N, C-alpha and C positions, 0 to 999 in steps of 0.2 A: 858394371857399376863402378867406379874406387870404392865404395861403403860395405864393396858384399851383396849385395840385396840383389835374390834372383828376378825379382819380381818387374815386369814389364813399368817403368813409372811413364805414367801419360798426364796431361792438365786434367784437374778435378773441376773441370771449369764448370761442372751440374751440381756437383755435390760439396761444392770450394777446398775443403779441406780432405785429404789421403798423410794415412800415419802408415812407415815403412819398419819394422826392427832390425838392426843394425846386426848381422851377426858378430858373436862373438869373436878378437881376434886368437883365437887357437892355435894359432904357428906363433906367436909373444913365448919365451918360455917365462915359468908360472911367475917365476922372482923377479917378474919384470912389470906383471902385468898390475899385479895391486899396486907402481905409484906413478900409474897411468892411468889420469880420466881418461875412460877410454865413451864416446858417444850413442848408445843407445838406441837410441828413434831417431829419424826423420818425416819431419814434414812440409808436406808438398802442398802450400796453400793458394789455388788462385782466387785476384778479389777484379774480374775484371765486372763479376755484376754484383757489385753494392755498392747500396748508392754513399755508402761514409760506414766510418768502422765500427758505429755501437754495432752489426750486424757478426765483423769476423767477435769484437766481445764478448757476443753471446753462445763462439763455441769453444769458448777457454784460454782465446787468447794469449793471451795476459799470462797463465799460469806453465804453457808452450813453450814462450818466449823466452817468460826469465828461465825454464830446467837448463842447465850449463850442459847438461847430458843428452840434450834435441843439438840436428843440426835442423833449420826449419828454409825454407826455403819458399819464396812472398812471388805472384805475379803480380803487376796494377804494384807495386806499394804504393803508388804514387798516392792511390784512394784510401789506405790507413795511414797515410803519413804521421798524424799524429799522435797515431798509440804505439810504434815503430822507434825501437833501443837508438840511441845516440851513436853507440857505436856498431853497425852493420858494415860490412861488404856489398856495393851495390854494384852489378852489372847488369853493363847496357847491351842492349844487342841493337845495331842497325843491319837493312837488309839493303842487298846490294843485287843482288839477281838471284835467280834459284838457288844457285851453290853457291853463293861471295856473303861473308856474313863480316859486321866488324864488332868488334868489342871492346867498349873499358871499362877496366874495372876499377873503382873506386874504394879506398878503404878512410 
């Protein structure tokens, strides 16, 4: 993965949320590292089994989403749309065949 995470990232359908540490960018010159905000955590959340946003709030979602050093991917975001921030990048997948997809990205 482009973030440098070595673990296999699978959908967390049954545990709802998985957290992965993003390795530090050690190949960047030391004098530039302090000038750049590096992401530290990648959260993968699957809301398929949720009835509403209350279940996600109990997992500390507000704290996760408000930390600028986190990257957060949410599957089935329509189930928790009331608590998602306004500034999100939405990626919609349309399946055509086993090996054909159309992606629509909205900012």
